[in-house]
TIDOTI-128375 format. One record per atom (N, C-alpha, C): residue in one letter; y, x, z. Coordinates in steps of 0.2 Angstrom, whole numbers, plus 5000, padded with zeros to 4 digits. Atoms other than C-alpha are relative to their C-alpha. Example, Ala and Ser with C-alpha at 12.3 -4.5 7.8 and 13.67 -1.06 7.14 Angstrom:
A499450045000
A497850625039
A500650045000
S499449964999
S499550685036
S500549965003
! end
This chain:
M499649965004
M607243325080
M500650035004
P499549974996
P608443455088
P500749984997
T499350015002
T610343405088
T500450055003
I499649954997
I611643535090
I500749974999
R499350025001
R613543485093
R500450055003
R499549954997
R614943605095
R500749984998
S499350025001
S616843565096
S500550065002
A499549954998
A618443665097
A500749964999
L499350025001
L620243615100
L500450064997
V499649945004
V621343715087
V500749984999
E499350015001
E623143735084
E500150014992
H499950005008
H622943705065
H499949934998
S500150075003
S623043545055
S499349984998
A500650025003
A621543445051
A499950014993
A500149995007
A621843465033
A499950084999
R500149935000
R621943655035
R499350025002
M500649984997
M620343665045
M499549974995
F500550035005
F619443545032
F500050054994
A500049965006
A620043655018
A499650075001
L500449944999
L619343815026
L499349995001
V500850015000
V617643745030
V499849984993
N500350025007
N617543675012
N500150064995
D500049945004
D617943845005
D499450045000
V500649974999
V616143885004
V499950074996
A500049935004
A616344024991
A500250065004
A499849944996
A617244125004
A499650025006
Y500449994994
Y615944115017
Y499750085000
P500249934999
P615144285013
P500550055001
R499449954999
R616844375013
R500249995007
R499750014994
R617344295029
R499550015006
F500550004994
F615744285040
F499450044999
D500549965000
D614444405044
D499349975000
W500650045000
W613144265046
W499849974993
C500250035006
C613244215028
C499950064995
E500149945005
E612444335016
E500149984993
A499850025007
A612744235000
A500149925000
A499950075001
A613444064994
A500149994993
Q500050015007
Q613243984978
Q500249924999
I499850075001
I614143824973
I499749984993
L500450035006
L613043724961
L500349954996
E499650065003
E614143574958
E500549985005
A499550024995
A615743514965
A500649964996
D499450035003
D617143394962
D500449975006
A499650024995
A618443304973
A499649965006
T500450044995
T617143194982
T499450035003
H500649984998
H615643304984
H499950084998
M500249935002
M614843484983
M499350015001
V500749984999
V613143544981
V500050085000
A500049934999
A612943724988
A499450035003
R500649974997
R611643844993
R500350065004
L499849944995
L611943965008
L499450045002
D500549954997
D610844115013
D500350035006
L499749984994
L611144145031
L499650055004
G500449954996
G610644285043
G500450015007
L499749994993
L611044295062
L499450035004
G500549974997
G610044425071
G499349994996
A500750005004
A608144395067
A500049934996
L500050075004
L608544215060
L500350024993
R499850005007
R608544225041
R499849944996
T500250065003
T608544065031
T500549984994
W499650025006
W609243975016
W500049925000
F500050075002
F609643795011
F500549984995
T499650035005
T610443694998
T500249935003
T499850064998
T611543545004
T500449964995
H499550055003
H612443394996
H500549985005
N499550014995
N614043385005
N500549944997
T499650055002
T615043225004
T500750015003
L499349984997
L616943255006
L500449945001
S499550054998
S618143145015
S500650035003
P499449964997
P619743255016
P500549955003
P500149944996
P620443285028
P499649995006
H500450024994
H619243195040
H499350025002
H500749984999
H617443245038
H499750024994
I500449975005
I616143335028
I499349985002
E500750024998
E614343255028
E499650044996
L500549955003
L612943375025
L499349974999
K500750025000
K611243325018
K499650054996
L500549955003
L609743435013
L499849984993
V500350015007
V609343454995
V499450044999
D500649955001
D608143604996
D500050055006
G500149944995
G607543735009
G499449995005
P500649994995
P606243775023
P500149955005
F499950054995
F606643615032
F499749934998
R500250075002
R605843445033
R500649955000
K499450045000
K607543375038
K500550055002
L499449974998
L609243445039
L500649964998
G499450045002
G610843355040
G500650025005
G499549994995
G612543365049
G500749984997
R499450025001
R614343335049
R500550045003
W499449974998
W615943425051
W500649945001
E499550054999
E617343315059
E500750045002
F499349974999
F619243355059
F500449945003
H499650064997
H620143235071
H500750035002
A499349974999
A622043265070
A500249985007
L499750014994
L622843275087
L500849994999
D499350015003
D624643295079
D500050044993
E500049975007
E625243375063
E499850075000
S500349925000
S624743555069
S499550015004
A500649994995
A623243525080
A499549954998
C500650045001
C621543455078
C499450025005
K500649984997
K619843445086
K499550004994
V500549995005
V618443515075
V499349995004
T500750014998
T616643455078
T499550024995
L500649985005
L615043525070
L499449975003
T500750034998
T613443415072
T499550024995
L500549985004
L611843485065
L499449975003
E500750034999
E610143395065
E499550034996
F500449975004
F608643485059
F499350005002
E500749994999
E606743495058
E499750044995
P500349955005
P605943645051
P499349974997
A500650035004
A604543615038
A499450035004
V500649974996
V603343725049
V500249995008
K499950024993
K603243645067
K500050065005
L500049944995
L602843815075
L500650045000
L499349965000
L604543885070
L500549965004
G499550054997
G605443735079
G500450045005
P499749974995
P605843825095
P500450064999
A499749945002
A606343985088
A500649984995
M499450025005
M607443905074
M500549965004
A499550044996
A608243785087
A500550055003
L499649954996
L608843945097
L500550034995
G499649975005
G609444025081
G500549964997
F499550055003
F610343875074
F500549985006
Q499550014995
Q611143845091
Q500550065000
S499549945000
S611844025091
S500450004993
L499650005006
L612344005073
L500649945000
A499550054999
A613243835077
A500650035004
D499449974995
D614243925091
D500450044996
R499649955004
R614744065079
R500449974995
M499750035005
M615143955065
M500749975002
V499450044997
V616443845075
V500550065002
D499649944998
D617144005083
D500350044995
D499849965006
D617244095067
D500549974996
F499550035004
F618143965058
F500749995003
V499450004996
V619443955072
V500350074999
R499849935001
R619644145071
R500350014993
V499850005007
V619844135052
V500749964999
A499450035000
A621244005054
A500550035004
D499649974995
D622044095068
D500350074996
R499849945004
R622144255056
R500549984994
G499650025006
G623044155043
G499750004994
A500350005006
A621744155030
A500249934996
E499850065004
E622144035016
E499449984996
P500650025004
P620743925008
P500250004993
A499950005008
A620543934989
A500149934998
P499950075002
P621043784979
P499349974999
P500650045000
P619643654978
P499650024993
V500449985006
V618243704965
V499749944997
E500450055004
E617543594952
E499550034995
V500649975004
V615843634945
V499649944997
A500450055003
A615043514933
A499250015001
A500749994999
A613243474936
A499750014993
P500349995007
P612043534922
P499949944997
G500150065003
G611943404909
G499250004997
P500750005002
P610243344901
P499950054995
D500149955005
D610543464887
D500150075002
A499949944997
A610843614898
A499450054998
G500649955001
G609843764892
G499649984993
G500450025006
G609243674876
G500350034994
A499849985006
A609443704858
A500649964998
P499450045002
P611143654850
P499749944996
A500150065004
A611143484842
A500250004993
! end
């Protein structure tokens, strides 16, 4: 299973970088590689979100369950998408109050083996862009939105009133 790891040293706090990465709803406005983002469920400890991504010829989508440990890391696990396996981790290691090391690690296995080499190249380019783009967004002074809370649909969702 291919593993991609990218890091950057940034002059922003770990808390700020965590908040920018966790501001999934802003991805389509901030990044040309994100065509759409939908938060399906969220609270202080987790988020379930779908991303539709496009970079060059690579077009894909996936839904992940993200376990949040602010401001240290975000753990990503596949919920749905064209992958047999997809997981990853954003890490934010504070170097001091205003600097940190940001690391993105992605592991994936496409559902269709023949797509493996092409998807590996596309995901490698995407991982490079993601880390660089988050640094640029932070450098431009973008502010993350407040954390989002979206309740999971209950068992009565969409049903007749009781």
